[in-house]
Every structure is written in structure tokens, then in C-alpha cells.
C-alpha angles and dihedrals in degrees: 000000000000107000131195122189116194129183116207096017097147094099145352120020093349092056092047090051092049095050095045093046091050090052088049090059102261122139101237128209114188120194120198143123094254094042093194103168132078086243094049130114121195119248131159108214090186088072107057096187089063095051104079095048091043092052091045090052092049091051096043093095094048117089106212089207090067094056115108096174132010130197117182118191123199094199108138115107147143137205095200127146096042115191138054108336093223089064095055131090117257093241091054092050091050093047090056094047092045094053097040101037123002098044092039090059093044092051093048095047091049090054091047091053092051094050098033096120097036107118099204127104105287121189127187112200119196109197100218135173143220083259088075089070103031134047117234121194106245094022100076094129094045092047092048093049095046091049090046093051091051088053090050091051093050091050097048089046087060092045092050092059086072094054127094092227104028131194116228105227120196140159123228125199105210095193123225111330131190098246141131088270091061090049089053090051092053090050092056121106119247089240090064097036114021094191095057094114091057090056092048090051091050090056092048092049094049094250096142122096122225114252090231094058092047091049090052090050091051092050090052090049094052091049088066107103090205097072111147112230109245092015127145115222135185116227093214 
């Protein structure tokens, strides 16, 4: 059984990954709050305490001994709230950090525990962003979380080298994709996001990639048996 686990696969890049992987013959498990697919399991990443038991419940019916290949995608994410963090309510700050960082780590570690002794090729894919490397005014929480997740991936990649059946952990920058997140960016005021006009111009000029083409590029990338643990790759 080739298995793919995707967080945030209800729309955008995550949905494209799920659908293409299913066509390619993978058993797909999608984890999200809306859980829209026949292969979905409900999980609320905004509530970290619920994540480990929700992941465990979703994996309960999957025998790790039957797995011949495993791809795990940390894909779920949110930009909200956009704007200076000091202006935002505490609960909104925590919701962002929980979805983008705390719950992402909890979900990945729960999966790693379930498949710890599985000897097949196991790849953890952190869907990252250019925001992991550059600060954007109005995106302080998103930038911090993306940078933090890349640090987490590099560290677990080093840890896994000491394991008998290691996971290969990498980060992938998908580039700028035509998704609901991009639409939300363009709807933001310049006071909250000073670079909003540049993103509007990119849309007008056709500078956004289709989620389907990016998903296909990521799948090709992961099929490369020479992935460097802890590496950062561009999907393009």
C-alpha cells in the first residue's frame, strides 16, 4: 500500500495533491476541519489539544506493516490575521500560530509515532513559502511560522539519521499559486499589507501558477530517490 497523508486538502494545492495522488494509485488520507472528500477525516488544527487523538483515530484503521511507501504533507496554513500583530486580538494570534505551527508539529509527530517501525521509504513534506526566508510587513505570524517549520524539518531530518527506519524530511516552496489565499491577500487593505498592489498586479499579468501544475511538480520531485534530508526545494 502506497499511502499519502495530507493536511488541509480541502482546497487549493492540498486538494490538487490529494486528487492527483489518488489517481496515481495512492491511498489518500486527508485531514481538515471541513473533511470534504471520501478519504477525509475531520481535524481542527486551530485546537492543538485535539490534534494527536484525531490523528490517532484517523490512522487506527491503517496497519503500518502494510505500507510500502509513505508521503506525509504538512500543507494546512492560514495568513489570517493579516496586519501588524500588535493590533490583533490574542485569540486570533493564537489561532494562526496553532494552525501554522503548533498543530502542524503535533500532527507530524503523531504520524511519525504510528509509522515509527515501518521500514518503507517515508517522506515528510513541509509545504513552505518564500515567507520562510523573507519578512513581509503584515505577515509577521505567517513568516514566523513558516521559518519555524523549516527549522523543525531540518532538526528532525538530523534526528532521523539516527533511526533504524528513518523518515526523510524536506521543505518545498511551491511558489505563488492561484488559490483562495491569494484572493484573500488581494482583498487586504494597504494599511494591513503594504505590498498588496504588487500581488494584484501579479494576478492581472498571469503570474500565478495553477494548483494542479504545482501539485504535479511536487509529486515529480518526491519521486526522486536522491532527496537530501533537511533540504529545501522549489517546486518550479
